[in-house]
C-alpha positions as CSV (number, residue, x, y, z in Angstrom):
1,M,123.5,157.3,155.8
2,R,126.8,156.8,154.0
3,L,128.3,159.4,156.4
4,M,127.0,157.4,159.4
5,R,128.5,154.2,158.0
6,K,131.8,156.0,157.6
7,I,131.7,157.3,161.2
8,H,130.9,153.8,162.5
9,A,133.8,152.4,160.4
10,V,136.3,155.0,161.8
11,V,135.1,154.6,165.4
12,S,134.8,150.9,165.6
13,I,137.0,149.4,162.8
14,C,140.6,150.1,161.8
15,M,141.4,147.0,159.7
16,G,140.9,148.1,156.1
17,V,140.8,145.6,153.3
18,T,143.1,143.1,155.0
19,M,140.5,142.2,157.7
20,S,138.6,139.9,155.4
21,L,140.5,139.3,152.2
22,Q,143.5,138.0,154.2
23,A,141.4,136.1,156.7
24,D,142.6,132.8,155.3
25,M,145.3,132.7,157.9
26,I,146.8,129.4,159.0
27,S,146.4,128.6,162.7
28,T,147.2,125.3,164.4
29,G,147.5,123.6,161.0
30,A,143.9,124.4,160.0
31,S,142.4,127.1,157.8
32,S,140.5,130.0,159.4
33,L,137.7,131.8,157.6
34,I,137.7,134.8,159.8
35,S,140.1,136.8,162.1
36,Q,139.3,137.7,165.6
37,D,139.3,141.4,164.8
38,H,137.0,140.9,161.8
39,A,134.5,138.8,163.8
40,E,134.4,141.3,166.7
41,A,134.1,144.2,164.2
42,I,131.0,142.6,162.6
43,Y,129.5,141.9,166.0
44,K,130.1,145.4,167.2
45,N,128.5,146.8,164.0
46,L,125.5,144.6,164.6
47,V,125.0,146.1,168.1
48,Q,125.6,149.7,167.0
49,T,123.5,149.6,163.9
50,H,120.7,146.9,164.5
51,W,120.2,146.7,168.2
52,V,117.2,148.5,169.9
53,P,118.0,148.8,173.6
54,Q,114.4,149.7,174.5
55,T,113.1,146.3,173.3
56,G,116.2,144.1,173.2
57,L,115.5,143.2,169.5
58,F,117.7,143.6,166.5
59,L,116.3,145.3,163.4
60,S,116.6,143.2,160.2
61,F,117.2,146.1,157.7
62,P,117.5,149.4,159.8
63,D,118.7,151.6,157.0
64,S,116.2,150.5,154.3
65,S,114.3,153.3,152.6
66,D,111.2,151.3,153.1
67,R,110.1,152.9,156.4
68,K,107.9,149.9,157.4
69,L,110.6,147.4,156.8
70,S,113.3,149.5,158.5
71,Q,111.5,149.0,161.9
72,Q,110.9,145.2,161.5
73,A,112.6,142.5,163.4
74,S,112.2,139.1,161.8
75,L,111.5,136.3,164.4
76,Y,113.9,133.8,162.8
77,E,116.6,136.5,162.7
78,Q,116.1,137.3,166.4
79,A,116.8,133.6,167.2
80,A,119.8,133.5,165.0
81,M,121.2,136.6,166.5
82,G,120.6,135.2,170.0
83,L,122.6,132.1,169.0
84,L,125.4,134.3,167.8
85,A,125.3,136.4,171.1
86,I,125.8,133.1,173.0
87,R,128.7,132.3,170.8
88,F,130.2,135.7,171.6
89,D,129.5,135.1,175.3
90,D,127.2,138.2,175.2
91,I,124.7,136.7,177.6
92,D,123.2,140.1,178.4
93,R,122.0,140.7,174.9
94,A,120.9,137.0,174.5
95,N,118.8,137.4,177.6
96,G,117.3,140.6,176.2
97,I,116.0,138.7,173.2
98,Y,114.9,135.9,175.4
99,H,112.9,138.0,177.8
100,F,111.1,139.9,175.0
101,L,110.1,136.8,173.1
102,K,109.1,134.9,176.2
103,E,106.9,137.8,177.4
104,A,105.3,138.0,173.9
105,W,104.7,134.3,173.9
106,F,102.4,134.5,177.0
107,A,101.0,138.0,176.2
108,I,99.9,137.6,172.6
109,P,97.1,135.0,173.1
110,L,95.5,137.3,175.7
111,K,95.8,140.5,173.6
112,P,92.7,141.6,171.7
113,G,93.3,141.6,168.0
114,P,93.9,139.1,165.1
115,L,96.2,136.9,167.2
116,F,93.8,136.6,170.2
117,G,93.5,133.1,171.5
118,T,96.4,131.8,169.3
119,H,99.7,130.4,170.4
120,G,103.1,130.9,168.9
121,L,105.0,134.0,167.9
122,P,104.4,136.0,164.6
123,N,107.0,136.0,161.9
124,F,107.8,139.7,162.5
125,F,107.8,142.2,165.4
126,N,108.2,146.0,165.2
127,G,111.6,146.1,166.7
128,E,111.3,149.8,167.7
129,F,107.9,149.6,169.4
130,G,107.7,146.0,170.4
131,T,104.3,145.4,168.7
132,E,103.5,142.6,166.2
133,G,105.1,143.4,162.9
134,I,104.1,143.6,159.3
135,E,103.6,139.9,159.0
136,K,101.5,138.5,161.8
137,T,101.3,134.9,160.4
138,I,102.6,132.3,162.9
139,H,104.8,129.8,161.2
140,V,106.4,126.8,162.8
141,G,109.9,127.4,161.3
142,P,110.7,130.7,163.0
143,N,109.2,129.4,166.3
144,A,111.4,126.3,166.0
145,W,114.4,128.6,165.7
146,V,113.3,130.5,168.8
147,G,113.0,127.1,170.6
148,L,116.5,126.2,169.4
149,F,117.8,129.5,170.8
150,A,116.0,129.0,174.1
151,A,117.3,125.4,174.4
152,R,120.9,126.5,173.7
153,L,120.6,129.4,176.2
154,A,119.3,127.0,178.8
155,N,122.2,124.6,178.1
156,R,124.6,127.5,178.4
157,T,123.2,129.2,181.5
158,H,121.6,126.2,183.2
159,D,118.6,128.3,183.9
160,P,115.6,126.0,184.5
161,E,113.0,128.7,183.5
162,V,114.6,129.0,180.1
163,L,114.6,125.3,179.6
164,Q,111.0,125.0,180.6
165,W,110.0,127.6,178.0
166,A,112.0,125.7,175.4
167,L,110.0,122.6,176.4
168,D,106.7,124.5,176.2
169,I,107.5,125.5,172.6
170,A,108.3,121.9,171.7
171,Y,105.1,120.7,173.3
172,W,103.1,123.3,171.4
173,I,104.6,122.2,168.0
174,E,104.2,118.5,168.8
175,N,100.6,118.8,170.1
176,G,99.2,122.1,168.6
177,I,100.4,121.8,165.0
178,P,99.0,119.2,162.5
179,H,101.3,116.3,161.7
180,E,101.4,114.1,158.6
181,N,103.7,111.1,158.1
182,G,105.8,112.4,160.9
183,A,106.2,116.0,159.6
184,V,104.8,119.1,161.2
185,A,102.7,121.6,159.2
186,M,103.7,125.2,158.7
187,G,100.9,126.5,160.9
188,A,98.1,125.5,163.3
189,K,95.4,126.6,161.0
190,D,94.8,127.8,157.4
191,D,94.9,131.5,156.7
192,P,91.4,133.0,156.3
193,H,92.6,134.6,153.0
194,G,93.5,131.3,151.4
195,A,97.0,130.0,152.4
196,P,96.5,126.4,153.6
197,W,99.2,126.5,156.3
198,A,97.8,123.6,158.3
199,H,98.2,121.5,155.2
200,V,101.6,122.6,153.9
201,Y,104.6,120.6,155.1
202,S,107.8,122.6,154.6
203,T,111.2,120.8,154.5
204,E,112.9,124.0,155.8
205,N,110.5,124.2,158.7
206,N,110.9,120.5,159.6
207,L,114.7,120.8,159.5
208,S,114.5,123.8,161.9
209,Y,112.3,121.7,164.2
210,Y,114.8,118.8,163.9
211,G,117.6,121.1,165.0
212,F,115.6,122.4,167.9
213,L,114.7,118.9,169.2
214,T,118.4,117.9,168.9
215,E,119.4,120.8,171.1
216,L,116.8,119.9,173.7
217,L,118.2,116.3,173.8
218,R,121.6,117.7,174.8
219,S,120.2,118.9,178.1
220,P,121.0,116.6,181.1
221,R,118.0,118.2,183.0
222,I,115.3,116.6,180.8
223,D,113.6,113.7,182.5
224,L,113.4,110.2,181.0
225,A,109.7,110.5,179.9
226,N,110.3,113.8,178.1
227,R,113.6,112.5,176.6
228,E,111.8,109.5,175.1
229,R,109.0,111.6,173.7
230,I,111.3,114.2,172.1
231,T,113.5,111.4,170.7
232,Q,110.5,109.7,169.1
233,E,109.3,113.0,167.7
234,R,112.7,113.8,166.2
235,D,112.9,110.3,164.7
236,R,109.5,110.8,163.0
237,V,110.6,114.1,161.5
238,E,113.9,112.6,160.3
239,N,112.0,109.8,158.6
240,W,109.8,112.2,156.8
241,I,112.8,114.3,155.6
242,V,114.6,111.1,154.4
243,H,111.6,109.4,152.8
244,T,109.4,112.2,151.6
245,A,111.4,115.5,151.4
246,F,114.3,113.8,149.7
247,N,113.8,112.8,146.0
248,P,116.1,109.9,145.1
249,V,115.3,110.3,141.4
250,T,116.5,113.9,141.0
251,Y,118.8,113.6,144.0
252,S,117.5,116.8,145.5
253,L,115.1,117.9,148.2
254,N,111.5,118.9,147.6
255,R,110.5,122.2,149.2
256,G,107.8,120.2,150.9
257,T,104.3,119.0,150.3
258,N,100.9,120.7,150.0
259,P,97.4,119.7,149.2
260,Q,98.4,119.4,145.5
261,G,101.2,117.0,146.3
262,A,105.0,117.4,146.3
263,D,106.4,120.9,146.0
264,T,109.4,120.2,143.8
265,L,110.5,123.8,143.5
266,P,114.3,123.8,144.3
267,A,115.4,125.9,147.3
268,L,119.0,126.2,148.4
269,D,118.3,126.3,152.1
270,T,116.8,122.8,152.1
271,V,120.2,121.5,151.0
272,T,122.4,123.6,153.3
273,W,120.1,123.0,156.3
274,I,119.9,119.2,155.8
275,I,123.7,119.1,155.8
276,S,123.8,121.2,159.0
277,A,120.9,119.7,160.9
278,I,121.3,116.0,160.2
279,G,124.9,116.1,159.1
280,P,126.8,114.3,156.3
281,R,127.7,111.2,158.3
282,H,124.2,110.5,159.4
283,L,122.8,111.3,156.0
284,A,125.2,108.7,154.5
285,A,124.0,106.2,157.1
286,R,120.4,106.8,156.0
287,G,121.3,106.2,152.4
288,I,121.8,109.7,151.1
289,D,125.2,110.5,149.6
290,P,126.0,114.0,150.9
291,D,128.6,114.6,148.1
292,R,126.1,113.8,145.4
293,L,123.6,116.1,147.1
294,M,126.2,118.9,147.0
295,Q,127.0,118.2,143.4
296,K,123.4,118.7,142.5
297,A,123.3,121.9,144.5
298,E,126.4,123.2,142.7
299,K,124.6,122.8,139.3
300,S,121.3,124.2,140.5
301,F,122.3,127.2,142.7
302,E,125.9,128.4,141.9
303,V,125.7,131.4,139.6
304,E,127.7,134.3,138.3
305,V,126.1,137.8,138.5
306,Q,127.9,140.8,137.0
307,G,131.1,138.8,136.9
308,H,131.0,137.6,140.5
309,P,130.3,134.1,141.7
310,G,127.7,133.4,144.3
311,V,124.6,131.3,145.0
312,D,121.0,131.8,144.0
313,P,118.1,130.9,146.3
314,T,116.6,128.7,143.5
315,D,117.4,127.2,140.2
316,Q,117.4,128.4,136.6
317,G,113.8,127.2,135.8
318,E,112.3,129.1,138.7
319,A,114.4,132.2,137.9
320,D,113.0,132.1,134.3
321,Y,109.5,131.6,135.5
322,T,109.6,134.3,138.1
323,Y,111.0,136.8,135.6
324,A,108.4,136.0,132.9
325,S,105.4,135.8,135.2
326,D,105.9,138.7,137.7
327,P,103.5,141.5,136.9
328,K,105.1,144.5,135.2
329,G,104.3,148.1,136.1
330,R,103.2,147.5,139.7
331,P,105.0,149.7,142.2
332,D,105.6,146.8,144.6
333,A,106.8,144.4,141.9
334,A,110.5,143.6,141.8
335,T,111.2,141.1,139.0
336,R,114.2,139.0,138.4
337,P,116.9,140.9,136.6
338,S,116.9,140.9,132.8
339,T,120.6,140.2,132.7
340,D,122.8,137.2,133.8
341,H,120.0,134.7,132.9
342,H,117.7,136.3,135.5
343,R,119.9,135.1,138.3
344,M,120.7,136.8,141.5
345,I,123.0,136.3,144.5
346,W,121.7,135.6,147.9
347,Y,124.3,136.7,150.4
348,E,122.7,135.1,153.4
349,G,122.6,131.9,151.4
350,M,126.3,132.2,150.7
351,G,127.0,132.1,154.4
352,Q,124.9,129.0,154.8
353,Y,126.6,127.5,151.7
354,I,130.1,128.2,153.0
355,L,129.2,126.5,156.2
356,A,127.9,123.4,154.4
357,L,131.1,123.3,152.3
358,S,133.3,123.4,155.4
359,T,131.2,120.7,157.0
360,L,131.6,118.4,153.9
361,S,135.3,119.2,153.9
362,E,135.6,118.0,157.5
363,Y,133.5,114.9,156.6
364,S,135.7,114.1,153.6
365,E,138.9,114.4,155.7
366,H,137.4,112.1,158.3
367,E,136.6,109.6,155.5
368,G,140.2,109.6,154.2
369,R,139.4,111.6,151.0
370,A,142.0,114.4,151.4
371,E,141.7,115.7,147.9
372,Q,137.9,116.1,148.1
373,A,138.3,117.8,151.5
374,R,140.8,120.2,149.9
375,L,138.4,121.0,147.0
376,Y,135.5,121.8,149.4
377,S,137.8,123.9,151.6
378,E,139.1,125.9,148.6
379,K,135.6,126.6,147.3
380,A,134.5,127.7,150.8
381,R,137.4,130.2,150.9
382,R,136.7,131.5,147.4
383,M,133.0,132.0,148.3
384,M,134.0,133.8,151.5
385,R,136.2,136.2,149.6
386,E,133.3,137.0,147.3
387,L,131.0,137.5,150.3
388,D,133.5,139.9,151.9
389,R,134.0,141.7,148.6
390,A,130.2,142.5,148.6
391,A,130.6,143.9,152.1
392,L,133.7,146.0,151.2
393,K,132.0,147.3,148.0
394,N,129.0,148.6,149.8
395,Y,130.1,149.5,153.4
396,P,133.2,151.1,154.8
397,A,135.6,148.6,156.3
398,G,133.3,145.7,155.4
399,A,131.7,145.1,158.8
400,A,128.1,145.1,157.3
401,Y,126.7,142.9,154.6
402,P,123.9,143.3,152.0
403,Y,121.1,140.7,151.8
404,A,121.0,140.0,148.1
405,T,121.4,141.5,144.7
406,A,118.2,143.0,143.2
407,G,115.3,140.8,142.4
408,K,112.5,138.5,143.6
409,F,113.5,135.1,145.0
410,F,110.6,132.9,144.0
411,R,107.3,133.5,142.2
412,D,105.6,133.7,145.6
413,G,108.5,134.7,147.7
414,W,110.6,137.4,149.3
415,R,112.1,140.4,147.4
416,T,115.4,142.0,148.1
417,P,114.7,144.8,150.6
418,A,114.6,148.4,149.3
419,E,118.0,150.1,149.5
420,S,119.0,152.9,151.8
421,S,119.5,156.4,150.4
422,D,123.0,155.5,149.2
423,G,123.3,151.8,148.8
424,P,122.0,148.3,149.8
425,A,120.3,148.0,153.1
426,S,122.5,146.3,155.7
427,S,121.3,142.9,156.6
428,L,121.3,141.5,160.1
429,I,121.0,137.8,159.0
430,T,123.7,138.0,156.4
431,A,126.2,139.3,158.9
432,V,125.1,136.7,161.4
433,W,125.7,133.8,158.9
434,R,129.0,135.4,157.9
435,C,130.1,135.0,161.5
436,F,128.7,131.4,161.8
437,A,130.5,130.4,158.6
438,G,133.8,132.1,159.6
439,L,133.8,130.8,163.1
440,G,132.9,127.3,162.0
441,T,129.8,127.4,164.3
442,D,126.9,125.5,163.0
443,P,123.7,127.0,164.6
444,L,121.4,124.1,163.7
445,S,123.6,121.2,164.8
446,G,125.2,123.1,167.7
447,R,128.6,121.8,166.9
448,D,131.9,123.4,165.8
449,I,133.4,122.2,162.5
450,G,136.6,120.4,163.3
451,G,138.3,121.2,160.0
452,L,138.5,125.0,160.8
453,A,140.8,126.8,163.1
454,H,138.5,128.4,165.8
455,V,139.5,131.9,166.6
456,R,138.8,133.1,170.1
457,V,136.2,135.9,170.1
458,I,134.9,138.0,172.9
459,T,132.1,140.6,173.3
460,P,133.6,143.8,171.9
461,H,133.3,146.9,174.1
462,I,130.2,148.8,173.1
463,D,129.9,152.4,174.1
464,A,126.6,153.3,175.8
465,L,123.9,153.8,173.1
466,A,121.4,156.6,173.6
467,K,119.0,155.5,170.8
468,R,115.8,157.5,170.8
469,K,112.6,155.6,170.1
470,P,111.1,157.0,166.9
471,A,108.0,159.1,167.1
472,I,106.1,157.3,164.3
473,L,105.3,153.6,164.0
474,Y,105.4,152.3,160.5
475,G,103.8,148.9,159.8
476,T,100.5,147.6,158.7
477,S,97.7,150.1,158.3
478,E,96.0,148.6,161.3
479,D,99.1,148.9,163.5
480,M,99.6,152.5,162.4
481,V,96.1,153.6,163.1
482,V,96.0,151.8,166.4
483,Q,99.1,153.8,167.4
484,A,97.3,157.0,166.4
485,W,94.2,156.1,168.5
486,K,96.5,155.4,171.4
487,A,98.1,158.9,171.2
488,L,94.6,160.5,170.9
489,N,93.3,158.6,173.9
490,E,96.4,159.7,175.9
491,N,95.6,163.4,174.9
492,D,98.9,163.6,173.0
493,M,97.4,165.6,170.1
494,D,100.7,166.3,168.4
495,Q,101.6,162.7,168.4
496,A,98.2,161.7,167.2
497,I,98.4,164.1,164.3
498,E,101.8,162.9,163.2
499,Q,100.9,159.2,163.4
500,A,97.6,159.8,161.6
501,R,99.3,161.7,158.8
502,A,101.9,159.0,158.4
503,T,99.1,156.4,158.1
504,I,97.4,158.4,155.5
505,Q,100.6,158.9,153.5
506,E,101.5,155.2,153.5
507,W,98.1,153.7,152.8
508,T,96.0,156.2,150.7
509,P,96.5,154.4,147.3
510,W,95.2,151.1,148.8
511,A,92.3,152.9,150.6
512,L,91.2,154.7,147.4
513,Q,91.2,151.4,145.5
514,L,89.1,149.7,148.2
515,Q,86.6,152.7,148.4
516,Q,86.0,152.3,144.6
517,K,85.8,148.5,144.9
518,K,83.2,148.7,147.7
519,M,81.3,151.4,145.8
520,N,81.2,149.1,142.8
521,E,80.4,145.9,144.6
522,V,78.1,147.1,147.4
523,G,77.4,150.8,147.0
524,H,76.7,151.5,150.7
525,L,77.8,150.7,154.3
526,L,77.6,147.1,155.1
527,D,75.3,145.8,157.8
528,Y,76.6,144.2,160.9
529,N,74.5,142.1,163.2
530,G,77.2,140.2,165.0
531,S,78.0,137.4,162.6
532,P,81.7,136.5,161.9
533,E,80.9,136.5,158.2
534,E,79.6,140.0,158.3
535,Q,82.7,141.1,160.3
536,R,85.0,139.5,157.8
537,A,83.2,141.2,154.9
538,I,83.8,144.6,156.4
539,F,87.4,143.8,157.3
540,N,88.0,143.0,153.7
541,Y,88.1,146.8,153.1
542,W,90.9,147.1,155.6
543,A,92.9,150.1,154.2
544,L,89.7,152.0,153.5
545,N,88.6,151.6,157.1
546,D,92.0,152.4,158.5
547,V,92.7,155.5,156.4
548,G,89.1,156.7,157.1
549,A,89.8,156.3,160.8
550,A,93.2,158.1,160.4
551,Y,91.5,161.1,158.8
552,Y,88.9,161.1,161.6
553,I,91.7,161.0,164.3
554,L,93.5,163.8,162.4
555,G,90.4,166.0,162.4
556,K,89.5,165.3,166.0
557,A,93.0,166.1,167.2
558,L,93.1,169.3,165.1
559,D,89.7,170.3,166.5
560,E,91.1,169.8,170.1
561,K,93.9,172.2,169.1
562,K,91.3,174.7,167.8
563,D,92.7,174.4,164.3
564,Y,89.2,174.3,162.9
565,L,90.2,175.0,159.2
566,N,92.5,172.0,158.9
567,A,90.1,169.9,161.0
568,A,87.4,170.6,158.5
569,R,89.7,169.8,155.7
570,A,90.4,166.4,157.2
571,F,86.7,165.7,157.7
572,Q,86.0,166.8,154.2
573,E,88.4,164.2,152.9
574,I,86.4,161.4,154.5
575,V,83.1,162.7,153.1
576,N,84.6,163.1,149.6
577,H,86.8,160.0,149.3
578,Y,86.2,157.6,152.2
579,S,82.5,157.7,152.8
580,L,82.2,153.9,153.0
581,A,84.8,153.4,155.7
582,Q,83.7,151.5,158.7
583,V,85.7,151.3,162.0
584,W,85.5,148.5,164.5
585,D,84.8,149.4,168.1
586,P,86.3,146.9,170.6
587,K,83.0,147.0,172.5
588,G,81.5,145.0,169.6
589,W,80.2,147.1,166.7
590,F,81.2,149.1,163.7
591,W,80.7,152.8,163.2
592,A,81.2,155.0,160.1
593,P,83.5,158.0,160.3
594,A,81.3,159.9,157.8
595,T,78.3,159.5,160.1
596,A,80.3,160.4,163.2
597,I,81.4,163.6,161.5
598,A,77.8,164.6,160.9
599,D,76.6,163.7,164.4
600,E,79.6,165.0,166.4
601,Y,80.7,168.0,164.4
602,V,78.4,169.2,161.6
603,F,75.2,169.4,163.7
604,R,77.0,170.6,166.9
605,D,79.3,173.2,165.5
606,Q,77.8,174.6,162.3
607,T,80.1,177.7,162.5
608,H,83.2,175.7,161.8
609,Y,81.9,172.5,160.1
610,G,78.6,173.4,158.5
611,G,80.1,173.6,155.1
612,I,81.2,170.0,155.1
613,M,77.8,168.5,154.5
614,P,75.4,171.3,153.5
615,Q,72.7,169.1,152.1
616,V,72.8,166.9,155.2
617,L,72.6,169.9,157.5
618,A,69.7,171.4,155.5
619,E,67.6,168.2,155.8
620,G,68.6,167.4,159.4
621,S,69.6,163.8,158.7
622,V,72.7,162.0,157.6
623,S,70.9,158.8,156.4
624,G,71.5,158.3,152.7
625,K,72.8,161.8,152.2
626,L,76.6,161.2,152.1
627,P,78.3,162.0,148.8
628,N,79.7,159.2,146.8
């Protein structure tokens, strides 16, 4: 991977250290936070490293050693990348993102599966295969960013179909998502496993929605009735942000509200995005002092990690709590670091923070406070140098950026992605925000910051990419086994075998735990007579069911290839370790792989499979004779 990074650096970038650390050039009397060459090098690297021509999506962490994550395309990040493509006048790639997301918007509610009948886009897609990704939850915030992207693309291209889709998204959020005191909830309905998304009102999500509605109102093609409706909706959201999300006592922003009341946990992006979306001048008019808000943010979020300054996604109290409470010894647990007061640096957040500092510098200059403007501007430049230092430390020529230093953001939040084989995984969204901050382009407000010199950027020349679609889909156990079934049904036995083996490799630890849990709690296959409660009870053993199905697919495909010895071994695994697996048939019932093995193979081909269930074969019945 490091060699590939070096090749990309040599081919596409010949700037060395000076491309970023000397980017504080003076142009037309104003400071610039990026050079044209640097901006175009970052964009070129994004296309070469993150873009998947087959789907039009951009991978969030393509070189992460986590194979599932390396194929994922975050919905919010697709929208942000689309906004950057518009800024670079790369309408072809912006349209690629638009067409994929629009087709998914209309196709997902009609597709059998967990999202059938629902509206909105899931938080992740598999960028390589175009399927829903590892997180199928539908949240308002990422969808609002998609609406923002569509509205800006429509304003740029004057395409009425793009504008209509943006209006459709806004209508869905306004009418299909619960509202309270003017705010929109995080989701249309609560998660069946417990998360009350229909009763959680996120400040970040509402700021995203506010920015989306603002962009819609810029369109001269919206009729008067829609304009009045959208304006009223935006005013209601703004009032909630000012009167509910903002806490005048602590002079900070709550993360939102939930059924237990206000969520007072500090989050950096609530501050940076309120400065972006609403703007310091309008905040002051609503009685919120933007300078005081930033002073509180400086105390809460600015940190030093391993001698380098940056920003943490949350404050010291949450850092301490996360470190102390995170379970130790779990393979998927990534605690806060034990050093530097458990703080970490969030590089995406640094891009947002730099943009907010530049915005406040412009505001201070406009208000006649030149010294304050200078202080904000100098801090923005210092932060930018540190952000570029992180890029240069980890990637040749510094055209790619890491996501964060190691750790877990919040007690219930995102962890820093697994590294590549030789360093931090390159982050799509950090590089995107580096460009926004350097170019002085505010994605949420849609305006350019007047205090920065705006370098001219163009779409860099990208050589034709012959990127091969990977053979194996990595994602949820369900997605992986569905892909294996697809290959089997298409008589592609080699592909079915590879996909089934990958599913088994990824999800066996979970499957074995659920087999033991089901054995302890139930002790037998669960009955299903058509009720949703019975269906959910069986689905609760998800990994067991999927790995059992994967072994069945593996055995069936090997049998088709006349590899009877290995087919028998696959079937034996089910009998020995996954006997309680139950697989859903889209025709409306569940079947058990262990029973199917007896019926379809043991009784019919005793020569090759008679040794799998000798007792069952002797008694001529599978009922009650499966080993535990």
